[in-house]
C-alpha positions in Angstrom: 0.0 0.0 0.0 2.9 2.4 0.7 3.7 2.4 -3.0 0.2 3.2 -4.1 -0.3 6.5 -5.8 -3.2 7.6 -3.6 -1.3 6.8 -0.4 1.8 8.8 -1.6 -0.4 11.7 -2.6 -2.3 11.8 0.7 1.0 11.5 2.7 2.7 14.2 0.8 -0.4 16.5 1.1 -0.4 15.9 4.9 3.4 16.6 5.2 3.3 19.6 3.0 0.2 21.0 4.7 1.7 20.4 8.1 -1.4 18.4 9.1 -1.7 17.2 12.7 -2.4 13.6 13.6 -5.8 14.6 14.8 -6.6 16.2 11.4 -5.7 12.9 9.6 -7.7 10.8 12.1 -10.8 13.0 11.5 -10.4 12.9 7.7 -13.7 11.7 6.2 -14.1 9.8 3.0 -15.4 12.9 1.2 -12.6 15.1 2.4 -10.0 12.4 1.2 -11.8 12.2 -2.1 -11.5 15.9 -2.5 -7.8 15.9 -1.7 -7.1 12.9 -4.0 -9.4 14.1 -6.8 -11.1 10.7 -7.0 -13.6 8.4 -5.2 -11.9 5.3 -6.6 -11.0 3.8 -3.2 -12.8 2.1 -0.3 -13.3 3.1 3.4 -11.0 0.2 4.3 -8.3 1.5 2.0 -8.8 5.0 3.4 -8.4 3.7 7.0 -5.2 1.9 6.0 -3.8 5.0 4.3 -4.7 7.1 7.3 -2.7 4.7 9.5 0.3 5.0 7.3 0.1 8.8 7.1 -0.2 9.0 10.9 3.0 6.9 11.2 4.7 9.3 8.9 3.5 12.3 10.9 4.6 10.7 14.1 8.0 10.2 12.6 8.1 13.8 11.5 7.1 15.0 15.0 9.7 12.7 16.7 12.5 14.1 14.5 11.5 17.7 15.2 11.3 17.0 19.0 14.7 15.3 18.9 16.3 18.3 17.1 14.7 20.7 19.6 16.1 18.6 22.5 19.5 18.5 20.9 19.5 22.3 20.5 18.3 22.9 24.0 21.0 20.6 25.5 23.7 22.2 23.3 22.6 25.7 24.3 22.6 24.8 28.0 26.0 23.0 27.8 27.5 26.0 25.9 26.3 28.4 28.5 27.3 26.4 31.5 30.3 24.4 30.4 32.0 26.2 27.5 34.7 23.6 27.2 32.4 20.6 27.0 33.0 17.8 24.6 30.9 14.8 23.5 31.7 11.4 22.1 29.3 9.0 20.4 30.0 5.2 20.4 28.4 1.8 20.6 28.7 -1.0 23.1 27.1 -4.4 22.5 25.3 -2.8 19.5 23.7 -0.1 21.6 24.5 3.5 21.0 25.6 5.9 23.8 26.9 9.4 24.2 29.6 10.4 26.7 29.8 14.1 27.7 32.8 15.6 29.4 31.7 18.9 31.0 35.2 20.3 31.4 36.8 18.8 28.3 38.0 15.4 27.4 40.5 13.9 29.9 
């Protein structure tokens, strides 16, 4: 379904229009038909498309929240520990970050 033209069009419309998850959840068949320019799909297909679009919107929101968190942390560290350094690594396949507040030893 994720390769279907209708799904791609609905997802792109939601992302470009900065739709909220609630707006997609409330999307009716008629509204979707207006957005897609056709009524050549079923309610079941619409519900599946909405689920996929909601996943894409959650992913978009998660990325934005992570970037905001990174910026907030960097700003705080820069203000309070101007010599701070960070290192990213993996242990047993799990990523971690080490932060030295007064520079790397």
